[in-house]
C-alpha positions as CSV (number, residue, x, y, z in Angstrom):
1,M,135.4,67.3,319.4
2,R,134.3,65.5,322.5
3,L,132.0,66.7,325.4
4,Y,132.6,65.4,328.9
5,Q,130.8,65.7,332.2
6,I,133.3,66.1,335.1
7,N,133.2,66.4,338.9
8,Q,130.3,64.0,339.3
9,G,130.5,64.2,343.1
10,A,130.9,61.1,345.3
11,R,129.9,58.8,342.4
12,S,133.0,59.3,340.3
13,N,135.6,61.9,339.4
14,I,136.4,60.2,336.0
15,P,135.2,62.3,333.1
16,Q,132.2,60.7,331.3
17,E,131.6,61.3,327.6
18,V,128.1,62.6,327.1
19,A,127.7,63.2,323.4
20,Q,128.8,61.5,320.2
21,P,132.3,62.8,319.1
22,V,132.3,65.0,316.0
23,R,134.9,66.4,313.6
24,T,135.1,70.0,312.5
25,D,134.5,71.0,308.8
26,A,137.1,72.9,306.7
27,Q,136.2,76.2,308.4
28,G,136.6,74.7,311.9
29,Q,132.8,74.6,312.6
30,F,131.1,71.7,314.2
31,L,127.6,70.6,315.5
32,M,127.0,68.1,318.3
33,K,123.5,66.8,318.9
34,P,121.8,65.8,321.0
35,V,123.7,67.1,324.0
36,P,122.5,67.2,327.6
37,V,121.9,70.5,329.5
38,G,124.6,71.6,332.0
39,V,128.3,72.4,332.5
40,F,130.8,70.3,330.6
41,K,134.4,70.2,329.2
42,L,134.7,70.5,325.5
43,M,137.9,68.7,324.3
44,A,139.5,69.5,320.9
45,D,141.8,66.5,320.1
46,G,144.6,67.8,318.1
47,G,145.8,64.3,317.4
48,T,143.0,63.8,314.9
49,A,143.9,66.9,312.8
50,T,144.4,66.2,309.1
51,R,146.4,69.4,308.6
52,S,150.2,68.9,308.7
53,G,152.0,69.7,311.9
54,S,151.7,68.8,315.6
55,W,148.5,69.9,317.4
56,P,147.7,69.7,321.1
57,T,144.5,68.6,322.8
58,L,142.7,71.7,324.1
59,E,139.9,71.8,326.7
60,Y,137.3,74.5,327.3
61,D,134.4,74.9,329.7
62,M,131.1,74.7,328.0
63,I,127.6,75.5,329.3
64,T,124.6,74.2,327.4
65,V,121.0,75.4,327.9
66,P,117.7,73.8,326.9
67,G,116.3,74.6,323.5
68,R,119.1,76.7,322.2
69,T,122.2,76.2,320.0
70,T,125.3,77.2,322.0
71,L,127.6,79.2,319.7
72,W,131.3,78.9,320.4
73,T,132.8,82.3,319.6
74,Y,136.2,81.8,321.1
75,P,139.1,80.9,318.8
76,F,141.0,77.7,319.4
77,I,144.6,79.0,319.7
78,S,147.4,76.6,320.5
79,R,150.9,77.2,321.7
80,N,152.2,75.9,318.4
81,Y,150.3,78.7,316.6
82,C,151.6,81.3,319.1
83,R,155.2,80.2,318.6
84,K,154.8,80.8,314.9
85,T,152.9,84.1,315.0
86,G,154.1,85.6,318.3
87,C,150.6,86.0,319.9
88,V,150.4,86.4,323.6
């Protein structure tokens, strides 16, 4: 998992990594710290998966707030998973 700051205005439009990359545990949970406060892109890099198969890189909008742990309650669902299970 990687956290990027995007849309930095006139300075640069190149995404800038703002936290140390981390891996999920066996249950898919992860903790990044410290992280800055603001609006970011969370990138799940499927290329680093240790489970067999082909997994995509997925990106999600993430908002962090001061003094709180941000809980990610949305499932990471890929097209590969949907092809196998028929989800919409």
